[in-house]
TORMAR-650664 format. One record per residue: x, y, z of N, C-alpha, C in turn; residue in three letters. Coordinates in nm, 2 decimals. Layout:
<recs>
<<X,Y,Z>,<X,Y,Z>,<X,Y,Z>,"ALA">
...
</recs>
This chain:
<recs>
<<12.24,9.90,9.40>,<12.19,9.74,9.33>,<12.24,9.66,9.41>,"LEU">
<<12.33,9.68,9.55>,<12.39,9.55,9.64>,<12.42,9.63,9.77>,"THR">
<<12.35,9.55,9.86>,<12.39,9.64,9.99>,<12.53,9.60,10.01>,"GLU">
<<12.58,9.68,10.12>,<12.73,9.66,10.16>,<12.76,9.72,10.33>,"LYS">
<<12.83,9.58,10.34>,<12.88,9.57,10.50>,<13.02,9.55,10.54>,"ASN">
<<13.05,9.62,10.65>,<13.18,9.66,10.67>,<13.24,9.55,10.73>,"SER">
<<13.35,9.44,10.73>,<13.37,9.35,10.76>,<13.49,9.39,10.89>,"LEU">
<<13.51,9.32,11.01>,<13.59,9.39,11.13>,<13.75,9.43,11.04>,"SER">
<<13.78,9.33,10.98>,<13.92,9.40,10.91>,<13.93,9.52,10.84>,"LYS">
<<13.86,9.58,10.84>,<13.82,9.70,10.77>,<13.78,9.68,10.59>,"GLY">
<<13.77,9.54,10.56>,<13.77,9.55,10.43>,<13.60,9.57,10.38>,"THR">
<<13.62,9.57,10.29>,<13.46,9.55,10.25>,<13.37,9.46,10.19>,"GLU">
<<13.23,9.40,10.24>,<13.22,9.31,10.26>,<13.09,9.33,10.10>,"GLY">
<<13.07,9.22,10.02>,<13.03,9.18,9.93>,<12.87,9.12,9.93>,"ARG">
<<12.75,9.19,9.94>,<12.67,9.05,9.97>,<12.53,9.12,9.78>,"TRP">
<<12.46,8.97,9.81>,<12.38,9.00,9.66>,<12.24,9.06,9.77>,"ASP">
<<12.13,9.07,9.67>,<12.06,9.12,9.72>,<11.96,9.04,9.82>,"LYS">
<<12.00,8.91,9.86>,<11.94,8.83,9.98>,<12.06,8.86,10.06>,"LYS">
<<12.18,8.91,10.10>,<12.28,8.97,10.19>,<12.37,8.82,10.22>,"GLY">
<<12.36,8.73,10.12>,<12.51,8.67,10.11>,<12.61,8.70,10.12>,"LEU">
<<12.71,8.68,10.16>,<12.82,8.74,10.12>,<12.94,8.66,10.07>,"LEU">
<<12.96,8.73,9.98>,<13.03,8.68,9.80>,<13.21,8.68,9.83>,"GLY">
<<13.24,8.57,9.77>,<13.41,8.54,9.75>,<13.45,8.64,9.66>,"LYS">
<<13.55,8.69,9.71>,<13.64,8.83,9.63>,<13.69,8.80,9.57>,"ARG">
<<13.79,8.66,9.54>,<13.84,8.66,9.43>,<13.89,8.50,9.43>,"THR">
<<13.84,8.49,9.23>,<13.91,8.37,9.21>,<13.98,8.44,9.06>,"LYS">
<<14.13,8.45,9.09>,<14.19,8.50,9.00>,<14.21,8.35,8.84>,"THR">
<<14.23,8.44,8.74>,<14.28,8.35,8.69>,<14.42,8.33,8.63>,"GLU">
<<14.49,8.40,8.77>,<14.68,8.42,8.67>,<14.73,8.36,8.80>,"ASN">
<<14.66,8.25,8.91>,<14.75,8.21,9.01>,<14.87,8.10,8.99>,"THR">
<<14.89,8.06,9.09>,<15.06,7.99,9.07>,<15.14,8.09,8.97>,"GLU">
<<15.12,8.25,8.96>,<15.26,8.30,8.91>,<15.25,8.31,8.82>,"ASN">
<<15.11,8.29,8.74>,<15.11,8.32,8.60>,<14.99,8.39,8.55>,"THR">
<<15.08,8.49,8.48>,<15.00,8.62,8.45>,<14.87,8.55,8.31>,"SER">
<<14.77,8.65,8.26>,<14.74,8.66,8.16>,<14.62,8.74,8.14>,"THR">
<<14.60,8.77,8.08>,<14.50,8.88,8.00>,<14.36,8.85,8.06>,"LYS">
<<14.22,8.90,8.02>,<14.11,8.86,8.09>,<14.05,8.84,8.01>,"LEU">
<<14.08,8.97,7.85>,<14.03,8.89,7.76>,<14.10,8.82,7.66>,"GLU">
<<14.11,8.69,7.71>,<14.21,8.63,7.60>,<14.15,8.49,7.56>,"ASN">
<<13.97,8.55,7.55>,<13.91,8.43,7.44>,<13.77,8.53,7.41>,"SER">
<<13.68,8.43,7.34>,<13.58,8.52,7.23>,<13.49,8.50,7.33>,"SER">
<<13.39,8.61,7.35>,<13.31,8.60,7.47>,<13.23,8.49,7.47>,"PRO">
<<13.15,8.47,7.33>,<13.07,8.40,7.30>,<13.08,8.27,7.26>,"GLN">
<<13.22,8.27,7.18>,<13.24,8.11,7.14>,<13.30,8.01,7.19>,"LYS">
<<13.32,8.03,7.33>,<13.42,7.94,7.40>,<13.30,7.83,7.53>,"THR">
<<13.27,7.74,7.46>,<13.18,7.62,7.51>,<13.28,7.58,7.66>,"PRO">
<<13.19,7.54,7.75>,<13.20,7.48,7.86>,<13.29,7.39,7.88>,"ALA">
<<13.28,7.26,7.77>,<13.38,7.18,7.76>,<13.49,7.22,7.65>,"SER">
<<13.48,7.26,7.62>,<13.59,7.27,7.47>,<13.71,7.26,7.51>,"LYS">
<<13.77,7.31,7.56>,<13.90,7.40,7.55>,<14.02,7.34,7.66>,"ASN">
<<13.94,7.25,7.79>,<13.99,7.14,7.83>,<13.99,6.99,7.79>,"CYS">
<<13.89,6.98,7.73>,<13.94,6.87,7.64>,<13.83,6.76,7.69>,"GLY">
<<13.73,6.76,7.77>,<13.63,6.72,7.89>,<13.52,6.72,7.82>,"LYS">
<<13.42,6.61,7.88>,<13.31,6.60,7.83>,<13.25,6.68,7.95>,"ASN">
<<13.08,6.67,7.92>,<13.00,6.75,8.06>,<13.06,6.68,8.20>,"SER">
<<13.09,6.78,8.29>,<13.11,6.72,8.43>,<13.02,6.78,8.53>,"SER">
<<13.03,6.63,8.63>,<12.97,6.67,8.77>,<13.05,6.72,8.88>,"ASN">
<<13.19,6.76,8.80>,<13.31,6.80,8.93>,<13.40,6.90,8.92>,"TYR">
<<13.42,6.99,8.99>,<13.46,7.11,8.99>,<13.62,7.11,9.07>,"TRP">
<<13.69,7.17,9.01>,<13.82,7.25,9.12>,<13.79,7.41,9.08>,"LEU">
<<13.79,7.46,9.23>,<13.76,7.64,9.21>,<13.87,7.70,9.28>,"MET">
<<13.96,7.79,9.27>,<14.05,7.85,9.36>,<14.03,8.00,9.41>,"LYS">
<<14.08,7.97,9.47>,<14.02,8.11,9.54>,<14.17,8.15,9.66>,"SER">
<<14.21,8.24,9.69>,<14.30,8.33,9.78>,<14.31,8.31,9.93>,"GLU">
<<14.38,8.21,9.99>,<14.35,8.28,10.12>,<14.42,8.36,10.20>,"PRO">
<<14.52,8.44,10.15>,<14.60,8.54,10.21>,<14.52,8.61,10.16>,"GLU">
<<14.59,8.76,10.23>,<14.53,8.87,10.23>,<14.60,8.94,10.10>,"SER">
<<14.53,9.01,10.04>,<14.62,9.10,9.90>,<14.48,9.20,9.90>,"ARG">
<<14.60,9.31,9.84>,<14.50,9.41,9.84>,<14.47,9.43,9.67>,"LEU">
<<14.35,9.45,9.63>,<14.31,9.51,9.51>,<14.23,9.66,9.48>,"GLU">
<<14.29,9.67,9.47>,<14.18,9.85,9.48>,<14.12,9.87,9.54>,"LYS">
<<14.22,9.89,9.68>,<14.19,9.87,9.85>,<14.10,9.79,9.88>,"GLY">
<<14.11,9.67,9.83>,<13.99,9.61,9.89>,<14.09,9.45,9.93>,"VAL">
<<14.03,9.40,10.03>,<14.13,9.26,10.00>,<14.05,9.13,10.01>,"ASP">
<<14.11,9.09,9.92>,<14.08,8.96,9.78>,<14.06,8.83,9.87>,"VAL">
<<14.14,8.83,10.00>,<14.12,8.74,10.03>,<14.01,8.64,10.06>,"LYS">
<<14.00,8.51,10.03>,<13.86,8.43,10.03>,<13.89,8.27,10.10>,"PHE">
<<13.90,8.22,10.22>,<13.99,8.10,10.26>,<13.89,7.99,10.26>,"SER">
<<13.91,7.91,10.27>,<13.79,7.79,10.28>,<13.75,7.83,10.44>,"ILE">
<<13.82,7.85,10.53>,<13.79,7.91,10.64>,<13.67,8.02,10.67>,"GLU">
<<13.71,8.08,10.55>,<13.64,8.24,10.50>,<13.46,8.13,10.48>,"ASP">
<<13.45,8.04,10.45>,<13.34,8.01,10.37>,<13.28,7.93,10.48>,"LEU">
<<13.31,7.86,10.54>,<13.29,7.82,10.68>,<13.24,7.85,10.78>,"LYS">
<<13.30,8.04,10.76>,<13.22,8.11,10.93>,<13.09,8.16,10.86>,"ALA">
<<13.03,8.19,10.73>,<12.96,8.24,10.63>,<12.84,8.17,10.69>,"GLN">
<<12.72,8.24,10.71>,<12.55,8.17,10.74>,<12.54,8.08,10.69>,"PRO">
<<12.53,8.01,10.75>,<12.49,7.83,10.62>,<12.63,7.85,10.57>,"LYS">
<<12.71,7.85,10.63>,<12.81,7.80,10.54>,<12.83,7.80,10.42>,"GLN">
<<12.74,7.93,10.33>,<12.72,8.00,10.19>,<12.78,8.10,10.16>,"ARG">
<<12.84,8.12,10.03>,<12.88,8.20,9.96>,<12.84,8.24,9.84>,"ALA">
<<12.85,8.32,9.78>,<12.85,8.38,9.60>,<12.99,8.38,9.54>,"CYS">
<<13.02,8.27,9.43>,<13.16,8.26,9.38>,<13.13,8.37,9.29>,"TRP">
<<13.20,8.49,9.33>,<13.20,8.60,9.21>,<13.34,8.61,9.19>,"ASP">
<<13.33,8.74,9.09>,<13.44,8.78,9.06>,<13.56,8.75,8.93>,"GLY">
<<13.47,8.64,8.88>,<13.51,8.51,8.81>,<13.55,8.64,8.66>,"VAL">
<<13.66,8.63,8.59>,<13.62,8.72,8.47>,<13.74,8.70,8.33>,"ARG">
<<13.72,8.58,8.35>,<13.76,8.49,8.23>,<13.66,8.42,8.17>,"ASN">
<<13.63,8.41,8.01>,<13.52,8.36,7.99>,<13.51,8.26,7.99>,"TYR">
<<13.61,8.15,7.98>,<13.61,8.00,7.99>,<13.53,7.93,8.10>,"GLN">
<<13.61,8.02,8.20>,<13.58,8.04,8.35>,<13.46,8.07,8.39>,"ALA">
<<13.40,8.18,8.37>,<13.27,8.21,8.37>,<13.18,8.09,8.30>,"ARG">
<<13.20,8.03,8.19>,<13.14,7.90,8.08>,<13.15,7.80,8.19>,"ASN">
<<13.24,7.77,8.26>,<13.24,7.67,8.35>,<13.10,7.69,8.41>,"PHE">
<<13.15,7.80,8.54>,<13.01,7.83,8.57>,<12.88,7.82,8.60>,"LEU">
<<12.87,7.86,8.46>,<12.71,7.85,8.35>,<12.68,7.67,8.34>,"ARG">
<<12.81,7.61,8.35>,<12.75,7.48,8.26>,<12.76,7.39,8.43>,"ALA">
<<12.75,7.50,8.58>,<12.76,7.39,8.68>,<12.59,7.38,8.72>,"MET">
<<12.53,7.24,8.78>,<12.45,7.22,8.82>,<12.42,7.22,8.95>,"LYS">
<<12.28,7.18,9.04>,<12.28,7.17,9.21>,<12.34,7.07,9.22>,"LEU">
<<12.42,7.08,9.34>,<12.47,6.94,9.43>,<12.55,6.88,9.39>,"GLU">
<<12.62,6.95,9.23>,<12.76,6.94,9.20>,<12.84,6.94,9.31>,"GLU">
<<12.93,6.85,9.36>,<13.07,6.88,9.38>,<13.18,6.97,9.35>,"GLU">
<<13.28,7.05,9.45>,<13.41,7.09,9.38>,<13.50,7.10,9.50>,"ALA">
<<13.59,7.08,9.46>,<13.72,7.10,9.53>,<13.76,7.24,9.58>,"PHE">
<<13.77,7.26,9.69>,<13.82,7.40,9.73>,<13.90,7.41,9.74>,"PHE">
<<13.99,7.53,9.60>,<14.14,7.49,9.60>,<14.24,7.63,9.65>,"TYR">
<<14.33,7.68,9.74>,<14.37,7.74,9.77>,<14.49,7.74,9.71>,"HIS">
<<14.48,7.91,9.66>,<14.58,7.96,9.53>,<14.68,8.13,9.57>,"SER">
<<14.76,8.08,9.44>,<14.82,8.23,9.50>,<14.88,8.23,9.64>,"ASN">
<<14.92,8.12,9.74>,<14.98,8.18,9.85>,<15.12,8.08,9.84>,"CYS">
<<15.17,8.02,10.00>,<15.23,7.97,10.02>,<15.29,7.80,10.01>,"LYS">
<<15.17,7.78,10.01>,<15.17,7.61,10.01>,<15.00,7.58,9.93>,"GLN">
<<14.98,7.62,9.81>,<14.92,7.59,9.73>,<14.85,7.45,9.70>,"PRO">
<<14.72,7.37,9.72>,<14.69,7.31,9.71>,<14.53,7.30,9.74>,"GLY">
<<14.43,7.17,9.77>,<14.32,7.14,9.79>,<14.26,7.16,9.93>,"ILE">
<<14.21,7.18,9.99>,<14.20,7.18,10.15>,<14.06,7.11,10.18>,"MET">
<<13.97,7.11,10.13>,<13.83,7.05,10.15>,<13.73,7.03,10.03>,"GLY">
<<13.57,6.99,10.03>,<13.50,7.00,9.96>,<13.36,7.09,9.99>,"LEU">
<<13.30,7.19,9.86>,<13.22,7.22,9.86>,<13.11,7.21,9.76>,"MET">
<<12.93,7.25,9.75>,<12.88,7.19,9.69>,<12.80,7.31,9.61>,"LYS">
<<12.76,7.30,9.47>,<12.67,7.40,9.42>,<12.57,7.42,9.45>,"ILE">
<<12.52,7.49,9.49>,<12.35,7.53,9.59>,<12.28,7.60,9.50>,"VAL">
<<12.35,7.73,9.40>,<12.21,7.79,9.34>,<12.32,7.84,9.22>,"LYS">
<<12.29,7.76,9.10>,<12.31,7.76,8.94>,<12.34,7.90,8.90>,"GLU">
<<12.42,7.94,8.79>,<12.49,8.06,8.75>,<12.33,8.16,8.73>,"ALA">
<<12.35,8.28,8.78>,<12.30,8.42,8.78>,<12.41,8.53,8.79>,"TYR">
<<12.36,8.66,8.73>,<12.48,8.76,8.70>,<12.55,8.78,8.82>,"PRO">
<<12.67,8.82,8.78>,<12.74,8.87,8.94>,<12.73,9.03,8.91>,"ASP">
<<12.72,9.05,9.10>,<12.65,9.18,9.09>,<12.80,9.28,9.07>,"HIS">
<<12.90,9.23,9.12>,<13.03,9.28,9.15>,<13.08,9.37,9.01>,"THR">
<<13.07,9.32,8.87>,<13.04,9.35,8.75>,<12.97,9.52,8.76>,"GLN">
<<12.89,9.52,8.78>,<12.82,9.68,8.81>,<12.84,9.77,8.94>,"PHE">
<<12.94,9.72,9.03>,<12.99,9.79,9.13>,<13.11,9.88,9.11>,"GLU">
<<13.12,10.00,9.08>,<13.25,10.08,9.03>,<13.32,10.08,9.16>,"LYS">
<<13.30,10.05,9.28>,<13.42,10.06,9.37>,<13.51,9.93,9.38>,"SER">
<<13.44,9.80,9.34>,<13.48,9.68,9.30>,<13.61,9.63,9.27>,"ASN">
<<13.72,9.55,9.29>,<13.82,9.53,9.21>,<13.76,9.44,9.04>,"PRO">
<<13.62,9.40,9.07>,<13.61,9.32,8.93>,<13.48,9.41,8.87>,"HIS">
<<13.49,9.55,8.86>,<13.38,9.61,8.80>,<13.41,9.59,8.68>,"TYR">
<<13.31,9.58,8.59>,<13.38,9.62,8.44>,<13.26,9.70,8.39>,"ASP">
<<13.31,9.81,8.37>,<13.20,9.90,8.29>,<13.10,9.87,8.18>,"PRO">
<<13.24,9.78,8.07>,<13.19,9.71,7.95>,<13.03,9.61,7.97>,"SER">
<<12.99,9.60,8.09>,<12.86,9.51,8.07>,<12.77,9.60,8.11>,"SER">
<<12.65,9.55,8.09>,<12.53,9.60,8.12>,<12.46,9.53,8.21>,"LYS">
<<12.36,9.55,8.26>,<12.32,9.53,8.37>,<12.17,9.46,8.26>,"GLU">
<<12.17,9.48,8.16>,<12.05,9.38,8.07>,<12.07,9.30,7.98>,"ASP">
<<12.21,9.33,8.01>,<12.32,9.17,7.91>,<12.43,9.18,8.02>,"ASN">
<<12.39,9.14,8.08>,<12.57,9.10,8.21>,<12.64,9.03,8.12>,"PRO">
<<12.76,9.02,8.12>,<12.87,8.94,8.09>,<12.89,8.81,8.17>,"LYS">
<<12.90,8.86,8.31>,<13.00,8.78,8.42>,<12.90,8.72,8.49>,"TRP">
<<12.88,8.58,8.54>,<12.79,8.51,8.63>,<12.85,8.48,8.74>,"SER">
<<12.79,8.41,8.85>,<12.84,8.31,8.96>,<12.76,8.24,9.00>,"MET">
<<12.81,8.16,9.07>,<12.71,8.09,9.13>,<12.73,8.08,9.32>,"VAL">
<<12.66,8.02,9.39>,<12.67,7.99,9.51>,<12.70,7.87,9.57>,"ASP">
<<12.80,7.84,9.67>,<12.80,7.73,9.71>,<12.84,7.73,9.83>,"VAL">
<<12.81,7.59,9.94>,<12.83,7.56,10.00>,<12.92,7.49,10.10>,"GLN">
<<13.00,7.50,10.20>,<13.05,7.39,10.28>,<13.03,7.29,10.27>,"PHE">
<<13.12,7.17,10.26>,<13.04,7.03,10.34>,<13.16,6.99,10.39>,"VAL">
<<13.30,6.97,10.36>,<13.36,6.91,10.48>,<13.52,6.95,10.43>,"ARG">
<<13.60,6.94,10.54>,<13.73,6.92,10.51>,<13.77,6.84,10.46>,"MET">
<<13.86,6.84,10.39>,<13.96,6.67,10.37>,<14.04,6.63,10.48>,"LEU">
<<14.03,6.52,10.48>,<14.13,6.48,10.60>,<14.28,6.50,10.63>,"LYS">
<<14.32,6.55,10.49>,<14.44,6.59,10.53>,<14.45,6.70,10.38>,"ARG">
<<14.54,6.82,10.36>,<14.56,6.92,10.32>,<14.66,6.80,10.18>,"PHE">
<<14.59,6.84,10.05>,<14.64,6.77,9.96>,<14.70,6.86,9.85>,"ILE">
<<14.86,6.91,9.85>,<14.94,6.98,9.81>,<14.94,6.96,9.65>,"SER">
<<14.94,7.10,9.60>,<14.94,7.15,9.43>,<15.10,7.01,9.38>,"LEU">
<<15.21,7.02,9.46>,<15.31,6.95,9.45>,<15.31,6.82,9.48>,"ASP">
<<15.18,6.73,9.54>,<15.20,6.60,9.52>,<15.06,6.58,9.42>,"GLU">
<<14.99,6.66,9.36>,<14.94,6.65,9.23>,<15.00,6.67,9.12>,"LEU">
<<15.13,6.77,9.14>,<15.21,6.78,9.01>,<15.27,6.59,9.00>,"LYS">
<<15.34,6.54,9.12>,<15.37,6.44,9.07>,<15.27,6.32,9.04>,"THR">
<<15.15,6.30,9.10>,<15.08,6.21,9.06>,<15.02,6.24,8.88>,"CYS">
<<15.02,6.36,8.88>,<15.02,6.37,8.74>,<15.10,6.37,8.63>,"HIS">
<<15.29,6.37,8.67>,<15.37,6.37,8.61>,<15.34,6.23,8.61>,"GLN">
<<15.36,6.12,8.73>,<15.34,6.01,8.64>,<15.24,5.92,8.58>,"ALA">
<<15.12,5.98,8.61>,<15.00,5.92,8.55>,<15.01,5.96,8.37>,"HIS">
<<15.12,6.08,8.32>,<15.16,6.10,8.22>,<15.22,5.98,8.15>,"LYS">
<<15.27,5.89,8.21>,<15.37,5.82,8.17>,<15.31,5.70,8.14>,"ALA">
<<15.21,5.63,8.27>,<15.12,5.54,8.26>,<14.98,5.51,8.24>,"THR">
<<14.93,5.64,8.21>,<14.77,5.64,8.16>,<14.70,5.66,8.29>,"GLY">
<<14.74,5.74,8.38>,<14.67,5.74,8.52>,<14.57,5.83,8.55>,"GLY">
<<14.50,5.82,8.64>,<14.38,5.93,8.62>,<14.41,6.07,8.62>,"PRO">
<<14.50,6.16,8.65>,<14.54,6.26,8.63>,<14.66,6.30,8.52>,"LEU">
<<14.64,6.23,8.43>,<14.74,6.24,8.32>,<14.71,6.35,8.28>,"LYS">
<<14.55,6.40,8.21>,<14.52,6.50,8.13>,<14.48,6.61,8.21>,"SER">
<<14.50,6.63,8.36>,<14.43,6.71,8.49>,<14.46,6.87,8.41>,"MET">
<<14.33,6.91,8.44>,<14.30,7.09,8.41>,<14.44,7.17,8.47>,"ALA">
<<14.42,7.15,8.62>,<14.53,7.21,8.67>,<14.65,7.23,8.65>,"LEU">
<<14.67,7.15,8.53>,<14.86,7.15,8.46>,<14.82,7.16,8.33>,"PHE">
<<14.69,7.14,8.29>,<14.73,7.17,8.11>,<14.61,7.26,8.14>,"THR">
<<14.56,7.37,8.17>,<14.47,7.52,8.19>,<14.52,7.55,8.31>,"HIS">
<<14.67,7.60,8.35>,<14.68,7.62,8.50>,<14.63,7.75,8.51>,"GLN">
<<14.60,7.83,8.46>,<14.58,7.95,8.48>,<14.41,7.98,8.49>,"ARG">
<<14.35,7.88,8.48>,<14.20,7.91,8.46>,<14.15,7.86,8.66>,"LEU">
<<14.11,8.00,8.67>,<13.99,7.91,8.85>,<13.96,7.85,8.86>,"SER">
<<13.80,7.84,8.77>,<13.73,7.70,8.74>,<13.74,7.62,8.64>,"VAL">
<<13.77,7.49,8.70>,<13.86,7.40,8.61>,<13.71,7.22,8.65>,"GLN">
<<13.68,7.17,8.54>,<13.60,7.03,8.53>,<13.71,6.96,8.56>,"PRO">
<<13.63,6.85,8.63>,<13.72,6.75,8.67>,<13.64,6.61,8.60>,"LEU">
<<13.69,6.50,8.57>,<13.60,6.39,8.53>,<13.60,6.34,8.67>,"THR">
<<13.53,6.23,8.66>,<13.48,6.16,8.78>,<13.61,6.03,8.85>,"GLN">
<<13.68,6.00,8.73>,<13.79,5.91,8.79>,<13.92,6.01,8.83>,"GLU">
<<13.91,6.15,8.77>,<13.98,6.22,8.86>,<13.98,6.27,8.98>,"GLU">
<<13.83,6.31,9.00>,<13.78,6.35,9.13>,<13.78,6.21,9.22>,"PHE">
<<13.77,6.12,9.18>,<13.75,5.99,9.27>,<13.90,5.96,9.34>,"ASP">
<<14.04,5.98,9.23>,<14.18,5.96,9.25>,<14.24,6.05,9.34>,"PHE">
<<14.15,6.16,9.38>,<14.17,6.30,9.42>,<14.14,6.22,9.58>,"ILE">
<<14.01,6.25,9.57>,<13.94,6.22,9.73>,<14.02,6.09,9.77>,"LEU">
<<14.06,6.02,9.68>,<14.09,5.89,9.79>,<14.31,5.88,9.82>,"SER">
<<14.31,6.01,9.80>,<14.45,6.03,9.85>,<14.46,6.09,9.98>,"LEU">
<<14.34,6.15,10.06>,<14.36,6.17,10.13>,<14.29,6.04,10.26>,"GLU">
<<14.31,5.94,10.26>,<14.32,5.85,10.31>,<14.42,5.77,10.31>,"GLU">
<<14.58,5.81,10.21>,<14.70,5.79,10.24>,<14.79,5.86,10.32>,"THR">
<<14.91,5.80,10.30>,<15.03,5.94,10.32>,<15.06,6.01,10.24>,"GLU">
<<15.08,6.17,10.22>,<15.17,6.20,10.14>,<15.26,6.21,10.10>,"PRO">
<<15.28,6.17,9.98>,<15.40,6.09,9.88>,<15.47,6.17,9.89>,"SER">
</recs>
C-alpha cells in the first residue's frame, strides 16, 4: 500500500502514495494522562460537541519531540522535523481517538494550527502550521509493522483519517504549558479568552479546536515577556 524508507537514525519512515513523510505520533495520553483508544463512539462524536465549541478555524495539534520507541519504532516528531521535510510538509498520521479524528475531518484548507510539543520535559507551543490537504485515510492503520496499526479497520471503510500540514513559522518565543495554565486559571475567574480552553478541559485530546479569541490571545503572548 505504501512505500517505506529508512531514516538516518534507523527508524522506519512512513510515506504515503506521493512519498510524503508522515508524522509518527499524535498521542491521546499526553502530559502523563492515560486513556483508552476506544473511549468514545466511533460514529456518534460530532467534531464540535464534546469541547463545547462551534465550528473552528483554528487548531492546536500535539506531537512528541523526544524519542520514544513504540513497538520498536521511534515515534518522535518535533516542529524541527516538520521544518526538515520537503516543502516543510508532512501528513499528520497516527491519531487513534475518535473525537480527535473527527476534528481532523473538520479541518479545511489553509486553516492554522499551533504545533504543540507534548509528553516532554517542557511541553508547550512552538510554532504555527497550516492545513494543506483535508482529511483522507491514514495509511498507517493498514500497516502491520506500524505502531498505529488497527486490524479492525478495513480499506473499503477506513476508521482513521489524517491531514497534511505545512510549517508556517516558529513563534517569537516558546509558550509553555505552565504559562498557558496560569492564563487559564486567571481567565476562569475573570472571564478571559482562555477560560474554557480545551487544553485544560479535554487534556487527553491530541487535536483540539481553538476559538478565534483563544488563538489571537495565545498569539499575542509571543510579543510579551513570559509571565
